[in-house]
N, C-alpha and C positions, 0 to 999 in steps of 0.2 A: 609484440615486444619492441621496445625502443632499440634494442641492439640490432635487430634485423630490419629496421625501418628504412635504411638507406640502400638496400639491395633488392634485387628481383628474386622473389621466392619461387624457385622451380623444383625444389626437392623437399622430401619429408624425412625428418630425423626419427628413427625408430630406436626404442630402448628395449633391451633384453636383460633380465626379465621385464615384462611389460608392467611397470609400476614406476611411480615417481619417488617412493621412499625406500631406503635401504638401511640395513644394519651395517655397522662397521665390519670390515674384513670380508664383505661380500664382493663378488666380481660383477662388473657391469660391462655390457657390450653396446656400443652405439654404431648404428649404420645409417648411411645417407643414401636414400633411395630417390633417384631422380629420373625424369623422363627425357632430358636433353642429352646431348653428347659431350657434356662438360667432363673434363678429367682433372685429376689432381685436386680432389676435395681436401680441404683442411678443416679439421675439427677444432672449434674454438669453445672456450668457456670463460665465463665471468664469475669468479668465485665470490661468494658472499663475504667470506672473511677478509680476503685480500682486497677485493673491490677493483681488481684490474683484469684485463683480458689476456689470456695466454693460450698456447697450443695444447691440445689434448695430450700430445706426446711428452709434455713437460712432466717432470717428476716421475710418477709411477706408470703413466699411460704409454701406450704404443699404438701406432697406426698400421693398418694393412690394407692398402687400396682405399676402399670406401668404408672401412670399419675402424673403430677405435676401441681398444680393450683396456679396461682398468681392472687389474687383478685384485687389488685390495683397496677398497674405498674407506675414507676416514671422514670424520665430521668436517674437516677443512675442505673436502671435495664438494661440499654442497654449493650449488650455484646454478647458473643458466648455461646450457650447452646448445650449440648449433654447429652447422658446417657451412662452409663457403668456398667459392672457387675464385680463381684469379680474374674472372671475367665480370665480377660484380654480381654474381649469382649466389644465392644462399638457400638455406632451409628454414623451416619453422624452428622456434626455440623451445626447449624443454627445461623445466625447472626440476632439478634433482636434489633431494634432501637426504642426507646421511645422518643417522642418529646413533648415539651411544646408549640409548635407552633400550628397554625390553619390549616395546610395542611400536608397531608401525601400522599405518592405514594403507591398504592396497586399494588404489583407485585408478581410473583411466589416466594415461599420460597425455593423450591427445584429446582435443575437443570431441564430444559425442554429439550425435545428431538428435534433433528433437524427435520425440516419439520412441526412442530406444529405451531399453531397460538397462539400468546401471547397477552394478553390484559393488558395494563397499564392504571390505573385509578387514576386520581388526585382527592382526596377526602378531604372534610372538615368535621368538627364535626357535622354540620347540612347538611345532604346530599342534594345536589342541582346541577343542571346543570350549569357549569361555564366554561368559556373559559380558556384554559391552554396551556402553551408552554411546550414542552417536550424536554429534553436534554439528550444526551448520551456523556459521558466523557467530559462534559462541552460545547459541541457544540449543537446548536439548530437543532433538526431533524424534527420538525413539530409543528403545532398549531391546536388544536381541540376545536371546540365550545361546544362540549358535555363533555369535560373533560376526554375523553377516547381515547386512541390510540391503534390500533390493528397492531401488527407486523405479517404479513403473512409469513408462511413458514420460520421460523427462521433458521439461520445457525450459524456456529461458529463465523462468523464476527460480529454477533449481540451481542456477549458478551460484557459486560461493565457496567459502573456505570450510572444509570438512575435517573433522578429527574424531577419534574414538577414545574411550576411557574404560579401562578394565577396573574391576573392583579390587584387585589385589596387586596388579603389576604396573599400574600407572596409566598415563595417556600417551597418545602418539603425537607427532608433529602435525601441523595443519597442511593440507594440500588443496589447491584450487581446482575445482571442477568447472570446466568450460562447456557450454552448450551452444551449438550452432544450428541455424535454420536448416531444416531438411531439404534436400534437393529433390525436385520432381522426378519421379521414376519414369520408365518407358511408357507406362499406361497414361501418365499425365501428358507426356509429349504427344502421344497418339490422340488423346482427347482434344488437345489444343489444335492439332492438325485438322481434326474434323470440325471443330467449332469455329475456327477462324474463317474458313470460306463461307460457312452458313451465316455467321454474323455479318460478314462483309456483304454478302448478297442481300441480306435483309435491309441493311442500311442503304444500299444502292437502290433497292426497290422503293423504300420510303422517300428517298430524295427524288426519284423519278415521279412518283405520285404527287409530291408537293409541287414539282415543276409543272406538271400537267394541270393541276388545280389553279395555279397562279395564271397560267396562260389562258385557261378557260374563263376565268373571272375577268381578265383584261379584255378578252374578245367580247364577252357579254356586255360589259360596261360601255364598249365603243358603239354598240348597236342601239342602245336605249338613250333617248334624249335626256339631257340634264334638266331637271325641273327648275333650276336656278338660272337657266339661260333663256332669254326672251328673243324671239325672232321677229323682226320688224319687216313689213312689206309696204311698198308704195301703192296706195289705193287711190284711184282717180274717179271721182264721181262726176258724172255729166248730167246736166239737167236741160231739158228742152225749153228754151226761152220763147214765151209767147210774144208775138209781135205787139208792141206797145202802140196804142192809138193816141194820137195827138189830139188834145182837146181843141186845139185851134184848126184842126183839119176840117175841111169842108164836108158837111154832111151830105148824104146822098140827096138828090133833087126831090125825092118823094117826101122825106122828112121836112125839108124846108117848105115845101108847098103846103103840107098839111098844117104846119105851124102857122103859116100865114092865114089859112082858112080859119083857125081858132081865134085869130086876132080880130076877125070880123071884117076883114077887107081882103080883097083879092089882088094879089100882085102877080105880076108876070114873073115867071121864073128867073128872067135875067135880073129884074129889079129886086126880087127877094134875095137873090144871091148877093146883090149889091148891098142891101140893108143889113143883111146878116153880117 
């Protein structure tokens, strides 16, 4: 609600009887149930007709501690009700509709949780079983001969404006049915407490395995030579050089002497050596 948007919601406003629609001249009791130690709650309302905010004690209302009593409600009392403290704390807001007609729709005042069963009751001032048509957002959703409709396992899609219409007494005003996401129960928390360590341990194990795999691959790669890398070495080739004989060197005496003999004359070794 826009009215309670600027305050800290710490309390819950309860309505007795527990419904949002009332006949004129009925009595309504509002109570502010809070978990803090705030005192001095003030009950506020924003009336649809006047369009201004006033205290619940104005006109026909009276307050008693954390309660507000309205002995006789009228159509002009229709509006939004809530309670607030002087410390900037407040409660949720409740929309109350007072009709001068003969039919009202009994529906939950506060939001219901997903998965709950909700009962809608088409009621007259003189309780009796009557056939009623039920509408959601202006569309017919069913007809019940008992005047009651049960919505099993409600979901967020069931939110909307509901009303009922009797075949002989007319229709009721519209009321908004709010649906909220269900809160996890104790079993859900216990399951989370069990699963979280298991999932965390599993993730840690996977990370450790990945780390070991990366280290192993790096170590293996460092031991194997890279085929793209060529290693060069200095190779020194030595070859035994045969001693070169000089053509002009003096032949041994035997060769010179034999050569001289083939020439047909005999020379003394000293002379052959000279002629050669």
